[in-house]
Biopython code that builds the backbone (N, CA, C, O; Angstrom):
import numpy as np
from Bio.PDB.StructureBuilder import StructureBuilder

atoms = [
    (1, "MET", "N", (-28.600, 10.444, -7.706)),
    (1, "MET", "CA", (-28.170, 9.915, -9.103)),
    (1, "MET", "C", (-26.514, 10.225, -8.635)),
    (1, "MET", "O", (-26.059, 11.201, -8.037)),
    (2, "GLN", "N", (-25.760, 8.894, -9.196)),
    (2, "GLN", "CA", (-24.265, 8.543, -8.866)),
    (2, "GLN", "C", (-23.814, 9.474, -10.305)),
    (2, "GLN", "O", (-24.140, 9.559, -11.489)),
    (3, "LYS", "N", (-22.781, 10.131, -9.267)),
    (3, "LYS", "CA", (-21.919, 10.858, -10.456)),
    (3, "LYS", "C", (-20.911, 9.986, -11.109)),
    (3, "LYS", "O", (-20.396, 9.193, -10.320)),
    (4, "LYS", "N", (-20.450, 9.907, -12.446)),
    (4, "LYS", "CA", (-19.606, 9.038, -12.920)),
    (4, "LYS", "C", (-18.219, 9.796, -12.350)),
    (4, "LYS", "O", (-18.159, 11.002, -12.111)),
    (5, "TYR", "N", (-17.194, 8.907, -12.193)),
    (5, "TYR", "CA", (-15.947, 9.054, -11.487)),
    (5, "TYR", "C", (-15.024, 8.439, -12.612)),
    (5, "TYR", "O", (-15.127, 7.240, -12.871)),
    (6, "THR", "N", (-14.058, 9.300, -13.334)),
    (6, "THR", "CA", (-13.125, 8.836, -13.967)),
    (6, "THR", "C", (-11.734, 9.039, -13.371)),
    (6, "THR", "O", (-11.218, 10.153, -13.454)),
    (7, "PRO", "N", (-11.119, 8.063, -12.796)),
    (7, "PRO", "CA", (-9.937, 8.460, -12.284)),
    (7, "PRO", "C", (-8.695, 8.740, -13.439)),
    (7, "PRO", "O", (-8.415, 8.317, -14.561)),
    (8, "ARG", "N", (-8.091, 9.789, -12.387)),
    (8, "ARG", "CA", (-7.027, 10.281, -13.396)),
    (8, "ARG", "C", (-5.550, 10.336, -12.727)),
    (8, "ARG", "O", (-5.004, 11.379, -12.367)),
    (9, "PRO", "N", (-5.034, 9.121, -12.628)),
    (9, "PRO", "CA", (-3.765, 8.999, -11.918)),
    (9, "PRO", "C", (-2.628, 9.781, -12.481)),
    (9, "PRO", "O", (-2.818, 10.129, -13.646)),
    (10, "LEU", "N", (-1.814, 10.044, -12.101)),
    (10, "LEU", "CA", (-0.497, 10.921, -12.758)),
    (10, "LEU", "C", (0.330, 9.436, -13.574)),
    (10, "LEU", "O", (0.562, 8.342, -13.060)),
    (11, "ASP", "N", (0.576, 9.824, -14.729)),
    (11, "ASP", "CA", (1.297, 8.699, -15.390)),
    (11, "ASP", "C", (2.780, 8.626, -15.191)),
    (11, "ASP", "O", (3.613, 9.291, -15.807)),
    (12, "THR", "N", (3.027, 7.665, -14.180)),
    (12, "THR", "CA", (4.567, 7.465, -13.869)),
    (12, "THR", "C", (4.803, 6.138, -14.691)),
    (12, "THR", "O", (5.645, 5.375, -14.217)),
    (13, "SER", "N", (4.289, 5.831, -15.643)),
    (13, "SER", "CA", (5.085, 4.547, -16.279)),
    (13, "SER", "C", (6.472, 4.553, -16.942)),
    (13, "SER", "O", (7.088, 3.558, -17.323)),
    (14, "ASP", "N", (6.936, 6.075, -17.032)),
    (14, "ASP", "CA", (8.231, 6.591, -17.339)),
    (14, "ASP", "C", (9.369, 6.351, -16.474)),
    (14, "ASP", "O", (10.530, 6.250, -16.870)),
    (15, "VAL", "N", (8.895, 6.247, -15.023)),
    (15, "VAL", "CA", (9.694, 6.656, -13.861)),
    (15, "VAL", "C", (10.101, 4.964, -13.415)),
    (15, "VAL", "O", (9.343, 4.021, -13.186)),
    (16, "ILE", "N", (11.708, 5.044, -13.403)),
    (16, "ILE", "CA", (12.407, 4.104, -12.811)),
    (16, "ILE", "C", (12.805, 4.336, -11.457)),
    (16, "ILE", "O", (13.546, 5.255, -11.109)),
    (17, "ILE", "N", (12.171, 3.273, -10.517)),
    (17, "ILE", "CA", (12.844, 3.502, -9.221)),
    (17, "ILE", "C", (13.985, 3.126, -9.301)),
    (17, "ILE", "O", (14.293, 2.138, -9.968)),
    (18, "PRO", "N", (15.048, 4.019, -8.468)),
    (18, "PRO", "CA", (16.195, 3.414, -8.435)),
    (18, "PRO", "C", (16.499, 2.261, -7.234)),
    (18, "PRO", "O", (15.810, 2.172, -6.218)),
    (19, "GLU", "N", (17.675, 1.382, -7.543)),
    (19, "GLU", "CA", (17.452, 0.665, -6.304)),
    (19, "GLU", "C", (18.108, 0.801, -5.268)),
    (19, "GLU", "O", (18.277, -0.139, -4.491)),
    (20, "SER", "N", (18.578, 1.953, -5.078)),
    (20, "SER", "CA", (18.762, 2.724, -3.956)),
    (20, "SER", "C", (17.560, 2.870, -2.846)),
    (20, "SER", "O", (17.641, 2.845, -1.617)),
    (21, "LEU", "N", (16.623, 3.002, -3.547)),
    (21, "LEU", "CA", (15.054, 3.147, -3.011)),
    (21, "LEU", "C", (14.444, 1.750, -2.501)),
    (21, "LEU", "O", (13.560, 1.707, -1.646)),
    (22, "ASP", "N", (14.999, 0.615, -3.106)),
    (22, "ASP", "CA", (14.071, -0.666, -3.113)),
    (22, "ASP", "C", (13.896, -0.747, -1.339)),
    (22, "ASP", "O", (12.758, -1.046, -0.976)),
    (23, "GLU", "N", (14.823, -0.531, -0.335)),
    (23, "GLU", "CA", (14.594, -0.743, 1.104)),
    (23, "GLU", "C", (13.440, -0.103, 1.537)),
    (23, "GLU", "O", (12.562, -0.645, 2.208)),
    (24, "ILE", "N", (13.439, 1.071, 1.147)),
    (24, "ILE", "CA", (12.386, 1.986, 1.374)),
    (24, "ILE", "C", (11.291, 1.597, 0.955)),
    (24, "ILE", "O", (10.438, 1.362, 1.811)),
    (25, "ALA", "N", (11.001, 1.431, -0.244)),
    (25, "ALA", "CA", (9.930, 1.223, -1.075)),
    (25, "ALA", "C", (9.153, -0.208, -0.190)),
    (25, "ALA", "O", (7.939, -0.394, -0.106)),
    (26, "GLU", "N", (10.156, -1.022, 0.351)),
    (26, "GLU", "CA", (9.408, -2.330, 0.954)),
    (26, "GLU", "C", (9.085, -1.935, 2.484)),
    (26, "GLU", "O", (8.192, -2.480, 3.133)),
    (27, "ALA", "N", (9.809, -1.058, 2.907)),
    (27, "ALA", "CA", (9.347, -0.580, 4.449)),
    (27, "ALA", "C", (8.193, 0.063, 4.304)),
    (27, "ALA", "O", (7.327, 0.069, 5.179)),
    (28, "MET", "N", (8.072, 0.762, 2.980)),
    (28, "MET", "CA", (6.583, 1.593, 3.077)),
    (28, "MET", "C", (5.544, 0.688, 2.711)),
    (28, "MET", "O", (4.392, 0.684, 3.144)),
    (29, "ALA", "N", (6.070, -0.099, 1.850)),
    (29, "ALA", "CA", (5.180, -1.354, 1.605)),
    (29, "ALA", "C", (4.142, -1.924, 3.071)),
    (29, "ALA", "O", (2.945, -1.731, 3.284)),
    (30, "LYS", "N", (5.009, -2.547, 3.760)),
    (30, "LYS", "CA", (4.366, -2.993, 4.983)),
    (30, "LYS", "C", (4.067, -1.823, 5.817)),
    (30, "LYS", "O", (3.222, -2.140, 6.653)),
    (31, "ASN", "N", (4.488, -0.383, 5.938)),
    (31, "ASN", "CA", (3.807, 0.305, 6.826)),
    (31, "ASN", "C", (2.481, 0.711, 6.066)),
    (31, "ASN", "O", (1.687, 1.175, 6.884)),
    (32, "VAL", "N", (1.988, 0.697, 4.833)),
    (32, "VAL", "CA", (0.820, 0.728, 4.125)),
    (32, "VAL", "C", (0.059, -0.480, 4.652)),
    (32, "VAL", "O", (-1.144, -0.364, 4.887)),
    (33, "HIS", "N", (0.684, -1.617, 4.847)),
    (33, "HIS", "CA", (-0.072, -2.545, 5.452)),
    (33, "HIS", "C", (-0.550, -2.437, 6.813)),
    (33, "HIS", "O", (-1.681, -2.832, 7.099)),
    (34, "GLU", "N", (0.229, -1.929, 7.676)),
    (34, "GLU", "CA", (0.464, -1.451, 9.131)),
    (34, "GLU", "C", (-1.102, -0.539, 9.385)),
    (34, "GLU", "O", (-2.053, -0.729, 10.143)),
    (35, "VAL", "N", (-0.830, 0.398, 8.449)),
    (35, "VAL", "CA", (-1.716, 1.702, 8.530)),
    (35, "VAL", "C", (-3.379, 0.879, 8.011)),
    (35, "VAL", "O", (-4.409, 1.287, 8.549)),
    (36, "TRP", "N", (-3.426, 0.087, 7.276)),
    (36, "TRP", "CA", (-4.610, -0.479, 6.814)),
    (36, "TRP", "C", (-5.182, -1.360, 8.387)),
    (36, "TRP", "O", (-6.193, -1.321, 9.088)),
    (37, "SER", "N", (-4.167, -1.944, 8.396)),
    (37, "SER", "CA", (-4.634, -2.934, 9.476)),
    (37, "SER", "C", (-5.287, -2.055, 10.713)),
    (37, "SER", "O", (-6.424, -2.132, 11.178)),
    (38, "GLN", "N", (-4.337, -1.309, 11.041)),
    (38, "GLN", "CA", (-5.144, -0.355, 12.332)),
    (38, "GLN", "C", (-6.088, 0.443, 12.204)),
    (38, "GLN", "O", (-6.564, 1.073, 13.149)),
    (39, "GLY", "N", (-6.518, 0.526, 10.911)),
    (39, "GLY", "CA", (-7.786, 1.432, 10.585)),
    (39, "GLY", "C", (-8.765, 0.292, 10.676)),
    (39, "GLY", "O", (-9.765, 0.529, 11.355)),
    (40, "ARG", "N", (-8.672, -0.920, 10.115)),
    (40, "ARG", "CA", (-9.541, -1.777, 10.256)),
    (40, "ARG", "C", (-9.685, -2.020, 11.855)),
    (40, "ARG", "O", (-10.711, -1.542, 12.339)),
    (41, "ILE", "N", (-8.957, -2.580, 12.594)),
    (41, "ILE", "CA", (-9.037, -2.885, 14.053)),
    (41, "ILE", "C", (-9.669, -2.075, 14.886)),
    (41, "ILE", "O", (-10.261, -2.502, 15.877)),
    (42, "ASP", "N", (-9.591, -0.506, 14.489)),
    (42, "ASP", "CA", (-10.239, 0.542, 14.867)),
    (42, "ASP", "C", (-11.551, 0.528, 14.887)),
    (42, "ASP", "O", (-12.295, 0.906, 15.793)),
    (43, "ASP", "N", (-11.885, -0.036, 13.593)),
    (43, "ASP", "CA", (-13.126, -0.166, 13.299)),
    (43, "ASP", "C", (-13.812, -1.220, 13.625)),
    (43, "ASP", "O", (-14.960, -1.391, 13.215)),
    (44, "GLY", "N", (-13.167, -2.091, 14.434)),
    (44, "GLY", "CA", (-13.679, -3.434, 15.076)),
    (44, "GLY", "C", (-13.591, -4.837, 14.456)),
    (44, "GLY", "O", (-14.211, -5.832, 14.835)),
    (45, "TRP", "N", (-12.738, -4.753, 13.464)),
    (45, "TRP", "CA", (-12.880, -5.898, 12.341)),
    (45, "TRP", "C", (-11.277, -6.916, 13.369)),
    (45, "TRP", "O", (-10.252, -6.522, 13.926)),
    (46, "THR", "N", (-11.799, -8.048, 13.175)),
    (46, "THR", "CA", (-10.862, -9.086, 13.378)),
    (46, "THR", "C", (-10.427, -10.067, 12.587)),
    (46, "THR", "O", (-11.074, -10.232, 11.553)),
    (47, "TYR", "N", (-9.346, -10.892, 12.818)),
    (47, "TYR", "CA", (-8.794, -11.787, 11.693)),
    (47, "TYR", "C", (-9.870, -12.739, 11.788)),
    (47, "TYR", "O", (-10.450, -13.037, 12.832)),
    (48, "GLY", "N", (-10.193, -13.373, 10.211)),
    (48, "GLY", "CA", (-10.830, -14.392, 9.942)),
    (48, "GLY", "C", (-10.193, -15.199, 8.634)),
    (48, "GLY", "O", (-9.549, -14.728, 7.697)),
    (49, "ASP", "N", (-10.566, -16.488, 8.873)),
    (49, "ASP", "CA", (-10.386, -17.242, 7.630)),
    (49, "ASP", "C", (-10.919, -16.860, 6.242)),
    (49, "ASP", "O", (-10.568, -17.297, 5.146)),
    (50, "THR", "N", (-11.611, -16.177, 6.468)),
    (50, "THR", "CA", (-12.316, -15.668, 5.325)),
    (50, "THR", "C", (-12.827, -14.235, 5.351)),
    (50, "THR", "O", (-12.969, -13.654, 6.427)),
    (51, "ARG", "N", (-13.109, -13.647, 4.173)),
    (51, "ARG", "CA", (-13.487, -12.192, 4.129)),
    (51, "ARG", "C", (-14.964, -12.110, 4.646)),
    (51, "ARG", "O", (-15.744, -12.667, 3.874)),
    (52, "ASP", "N", (-15.552, -11.553, 5.763)),
    (52, "ASP", "CA", (-17.056, -11.528, 5.796)),
    (52, "ASP", "C", (-17.256, -10.271, 6.348)),
    (52, "ASP", "O", (-17.220, -10.095, 7.565)),
    (53, "ASP", "N", (-17.514, -9.172, 5.355)),
    (53, "ASP", "CA", (-18.232, -7.799, 5.822)),
    (53, "ASP", "C", (-18.938, -7.838, 6.907)),
    (53, "ASP", "O", (-18.401, -7.487, 7.958)),
    (54, "GLU", "N", (-20.192, -8.238, 6.897)),
    (54, "GLU", "CA", (-20.946, -8.500, 8.078)),
    (54, "GLU", "C", (-20.452, -8.584, 9.297)),
    (54, "GLU", "O", (-20.723, -7.673, 10.080)),
    (55, "ASN", "N", (-19.639, -9.663, 9.722)),
    (55, "ASN", "CA", (-18.991, -10.060, 11.054)),
    (55, "ASN", "C", (-17.625, -8.924, 11.025)),
    (55, "ASN", "O", (-17.057, -8.755, 12.104)),
    (56, "LYS", "N", (-17.243, -8.359, 10.129)),
    (56, "LYS", "CA", (-16.011, -7.526, 10.320)),
    (56, "LYS", "C", (-14.813, -8.536, 10.511)),
    (56, "LYS", "O", (-14.047, -8.327, 11.452)),
    (57, "LYS", "N", (-14.582, -9.718, 9.605)),
    (57, "LYS", "CA", (-13.381, -10.412, 9.709)),
    (57, "LYS", "C", (-12.726, -10.178, 8.326)),
    (57, "LYS", "O", (-13.284, -9.697, 7.340)),
    (58, "HIS", "N", (-11.503, -10.584, 8.419)),
    (58, "HIS", "CA", (-10.634, -10.268, 7.165)),
    (58, "HIS", "C", (-9.434, -10.969, 7.610)),
    (58, "HIS", "O", (-8.758, -10.746, 8.614)),
    (59, "PRO", "N", (-9.208, -12.254, 6.291)),
    (59, "PRO", "CA", (-8.068, -12.880, 6.555)),
    (59, "PRO", "C", (-6.595, -12.286, 6.294)),
    (59, "PRO", "O", (-5.597, -13.005, 6.349)),
    (60, "CYS", "N", (-6.539, -10.714, 5.964)),
    (60, "CYS", "CA", (-5.254, -10.373, 5.927)),
    (60, "CYS", "C", (-4.851, -9.600, 6.992)),
    (60, "CYS", "O", (-3.774, -9.013, 6.890)),
    (61, "LEU", "N", (-5.759, -9.442, 8.377)),
    (61, "LEU", "CA", (-5.144, -9.125, 9.705)),
    (61, "LEU", "C", (-4.227, -9.840, 10.229)),
    (61, "LEU", "O", (-4.427, -10.573, 11.198)),
    (62, "ILE", "N", (-3.263, -9.722, 9.721)),
    (62, "ILE", "CA", (-2.065, -10.749, 9.855)),
    (62, "ILE", "C", (-0.667, -9.856, 9.869)),
    (62, "ILE", "O", (-0.793, -8.677, 9.538)),
    (63, "PRO", "N", (0.387, -10.232, 10.154)),
    (63, "PRO", "CA", (1.738, -9.245, 10.122)),
    (63, "PRO", "C", (2.281, -9.626, 8.749)),
    (63, "PRO", "O", (2.414, -10.743, 8.250)),
    (64, "TYR", "N", (2.598, -8.252, 8.198)),
    (64, "TYR", "CA", (3.052, -8.249, 6.538)),
    (64, "TYR", "C", (3.889, -9.774, 6.484)),
    (64, "TYR", "O", (3.682, -10.670, 5.665)),
    (65, "GLU", "N", (4.425, -9.777, 7.084)),
    (65, "GLU", "CA", (5.599, -11.068, 6.863)),
    (65, "GLU", "C", (4.793, -12.356, 6.409)),
    (65, "GLU", "O", (5.213, -13.166, 5.582)),
    (66, "GLU", "N", (3.478, -12.437, 7.117)),
    (66, "GLU", "CA", (2.699, -13.523, 6.902)),
    (66, "GLU", "C", (2.038, -13.774, 5.638)),
    (66, "GLU", "O", (1.775, -14.885, 5.177)),
    (67, "LEU", "N", (1.728, -12.346, 4.978)),
    (67, "LEU", "CA", (0.994, -12.187, 3.813)),
    (67, "LEU", "C", (1.440, -12.908, 2.761)),
    (67, "LEU", "O", (2.642, -13.010, 2.515)),
    (68, "SER", "N", (0.270, -13.611, 1.872)),
    (68, "SER", "CA", (0.809, -13.966, 0.319)),
    (68, "SER", "C", (1.828, -13.306, 0.045)),
    (68, "SER", "O", (2.356, -12.598, 0.903)),
    (69, "GLU", "N", (2.455, -13.437, -1.592)),
    (69, "GLU", "CA", (3.312, -12.310, -2.047)),
    (69, "GLU", "C", (2.428, -11.635, -2.651)),
    (69, "GLU", "O", (2.627, -10.435, -2.840)),
    (70, "ARG", "N", (0.940, -12.417, -3.205)),
    (70, "ARG", "CA", (0.046, -11.678, -4.019)),
    (70, "ARG", "C", (-0.452, -10.441, -3.224)),
    (70, "ARG", "O", (-0.533, -9.351, -3.789)),
    (71, "GLU", "N", (-0.790, -10.602, -1.902)),
    (71, "GLU", "CA", (-0.992, -9.290, -0.927)),
    (71, "GLU", "C", (-0.203, -8.632, -0.655)),
    (71, "GLU", "O", (-0.516, -7.483, -0.344)),
    (72, "LYS", "N", (1.189, -9.024, -0.637)),
    (72, "LYS", "CA", (2.390, -8.004, -0.047)),
    (72, "LYS", "C", (2.423, -7.296, -1.660)),
    (72, "LYS", "O", (2.974, -6.195, -1.682)),
    (73, "ASP", "N", (2.018, -7.688, -2.698)),
    (73, "ASP", "CA", (2.330, -6.923, -4.083)),
    (73, "ASP", "C", (1.163, -6.036, -4.027)),
    (73, "ASP", "O", (1.490, -5.076, -4.725)),
    (74, "PHE", "N", (0.339, -5.896, -3.714)),
    (74, "PHE", "CA", (-0.744, -4.793, -3.483)),
    (74, "PHE", "C", (-0.384, -3.993, -2.161)),
    (74, "PHE", "O", (-1.272, -3.162, -1.963)),
    (75, "ASP", "N", (0.367, -3.957, -1.416)),
    (75, "ASP", "CA", (1.029, -3.025, -0.849)),
    (75, "ASP", "C", (1.989, -2.266, -1.607)),
    (75, "ASP", "O", (2.061, -1.043, -1.725)),
    (76, "ARG", "N", (2.922, -3.421, -2.243)),
    (76, "ARG", "CA", (4.154, -2.810, -2.667)),
    (76, "ARG", "C", (4.044, -1.757, -3.905)),
    (76, "ARG", "O", (4.832, -0.895, -4.292)),
    (77, "HIS", "N", (2.694, -2.179, -4.401)),
    (77, "HIS", "CA", (2.453, -1.378, -5.777)),
    (77, "HIS", "C", (2.115, -0.073, -5.429)),
    (77, "HIS", "O", (2.384, 0.887, -6.151)),
    (78, "THR", "N", (1.409, 0.031, -4.121)),
    (78, "THR", "CA", (0.709, 1.434, -3.443)),
    (78, "THR", "C", (2.194, 2.167, -3.114)),
    (78, "THR", "O", (2.294, 3.377, -3.317)),
    (79, "SER", "N", (3.249, 1.465, -2.642)),
    (79, "SER", "CA", (4.385, 2.135, -2.199)),
    (79, "SER", "C", (5.167, 2.598, -3.191)),
    (79, "SER", "O", (5.720, 3.687, -3.036)),
    (80, "GLN", "N", (5.319, 1.980, -4.179)),
    (80, "GLN", "CA", (5.887, 2.107, -5.575)),
    (80, "GLN", "C", (5.373, 3.358, -6.353)),
    (80, "GLN", "O", (6.018, 4.290, -6.832)),
    (81, "GLU", "N", (4.085, 3.128, -6.344)),
    (81, "GLU", "CA", (3.517, 4.516, -7.091)),
    (81, "GLU", "C", (3.698, 5.861, -6.828)),
    (81, "GLU", "O", (3.863, 6.826, -7.574)),
    (82, "THR", "N", (3.597, 5.672, -4.893)),
    (82, "THR", "CA", (3.775, 6.818, -3.898)),
    (82, "THR", "C", (5.535, 7.265, -4.611)),
    (82, "THR", "O", (5.786, 8.310, -5.211)),
    (83, "ILE", "N", (6.206, 6.504, -4.410)),
    (83, "ILE", "CA", (7.588, 6.830, -4.787)),
    (83, "ILE", "C", (7.852, 7.650, -6.152)),
    (83, "ILE", "O", (8.384, 8.760, -6.133)),
    (84, "LYS", "N", (7.353, 6.883, -7.574)),
    (84, "LYS", "CA", (7.220, 7.376, -8.664)),
    (84, "LYS", "C", (6.524, 8.713, -8.739)),
    (84, "LYS", "O", (7.054, 9.670, -9.304)),
    (85, "PHE", "N", (5.269, 8.784, -8.137)),
    (85, "PHE", "CA", (4.640, 10.113, -8.017)),
    (85, "PHE", "C", (5.475, 11.168, -7.533)),
    (85, "PHE", "O", (5.554, 12.231, -8.149)),
    (86, "LEU", "N", (6.205, 10.917, -6.306)),
    (86, "LEU", "CA", (7.254, 12.001, -5.713)),
    (86, "LEU", "C", (8.527, 12.171, -6.593)),
    (86, "LEU", "O", (8.999, 13.306, -6.662)),
    (87, "LEU", "N", (9.091, 11.227, -7.227)),
    (87, "LEU", "CA", (10.070, 11.278, -8.127)),
    (87, "LEU", "C", (9.453, 12.305, -9.567)),
    (87, "LEU", "O", (10.061, 13.272, -10.025)),
    (88, "LYS", "N", (8.358, 11.868, -9.980)),
    (88, "LYS", "CA", (8.092, 12.667, -11.319)),
    (88, "LYS", "C", (7.707, 13.926, -11.192)),
    (88, "LYS", "O", (7.828, 14.720, -12.125)),
    (89, "SER", "N", (7.026, 14.373, -9.632)),
    (89, "SER", "CA", (6.661, 15.455, -9.058)),
    (89, "SER", "C", (8.172, 16.567, -9.097)),
    (89, "SER", "O", (8.028, 17.788, -9.031)),
    (90, "GLY", "N", (9.437, 15.973, -9.201)),
    (90, "GLY", "CA", (10.263, 16.835, -9.084)),
    (90, "GLY", "C", (11.153, 16.441, -7.631)),
    (90, "GLY", "O", (12.306, 16.826, -7.438)),
    (91, "TYR", "N", (10.488, 15.730, -6.822)),
    (91, "TYR", "CA", (11.215, 15.700, -5.390)),
    (91, "TYR", "C", (12.354, 14.658, -5.394)),
    (91, "TYR", "O", (12.244, 13.640, -6.078)),
    (92, "LEU", "N", (13.453, 14.900, -4.635)),
    (92, "LEU", "CA", (14.460, 13.957, -4.430)),
    (92, "LEU", "C", (14.144, 13.420, -3.201)),
    (92, "LEU", "O", (13.788, 14.160, -2.285)),
    (93, "ILE", "N", (14.270, 11.615, -2.995)),
    (93, "ILE", "CA", (14.585, 11.099, -1.853)),
    (93, "ILE", "C", (16.011, 10.681, -1.597)),
    (93, "ILE", "O", (16.681, 9.938, -2.314)),
    (94, "ILE", "N", (16.366, 11.244, -0.510)),
    (94, "ILE", "CA", (17.413, 11.072, 0.195)),
    (94, "ILE", "C", (17.488, 10.805, 1.443)),
    (94, "ILE", "O", (16.750, 11.391, 2.235)),
    (95, "LYS", "N", (18.495, 9.768, 1.900)),
    (95, "LYS", "CA", (18.204, 9.148, 3.157)),
    (95, "LYS", "C", (19.170, 10.400, 4.175)),
    (95, "LYS", "O", (20.310, 10.690, 3.812)),
    (96, "ASP", "N", (18.646, 10.946, 5.237)),
    (96, "ASP", "CA", (19.197, 11.890, 5.944)),
    (96, "ASP", "C", (20.538, 10.788, 6.841)),
    (96, "ASP", "O", (20.234, 9.756, 7.440)),
    (97, "LYS", "N", (21.544, 11.164, 6.762)),
    (97, "LYS", "CA", (22.630, 10.263, 7.718)),
    (97, "LYS", "C", (22.618, 10.897, 9.081)),
    (97, "LYS", "O", (23.322, 10.440, 9.981)),
]
sb = StructureBuilder()
sb.init_structure("model")
sb.init_model(0)
sb.init_chain("A")
sb.init_seg("    ")
for serial, (resi, resn, name, xyz) in enumerate(atoms, 1):
    if name == "N":
        sb.init_residue(resn, " ", resi, " ")
    sb.init_atom(name, np.array(xyz, "f"), 0.0, 1.0, " ", f" {name:<3s}", serial, name[0])
structure = sb.get_structure()
């Protein structure tokens, strides 16, 4: 029997990411893609024009810079929500000089 799962993410809709964090948010989005890509490659996936789970092919196994804006936005959303979570949880994000 499958258990019912109801996601309950922290509501970060009231958090505004300061412009000073735009650069790190984009760098984090790129890293999110790099981590995902490395995981896929480690699992035997390779590039393919279309997604093919059976043959482990995926069209997003390319450098972040070559992704469509739609695909980049997926990674950006992850990084932005992570930053919002940290800010909402009371953390300060500062760059060490």
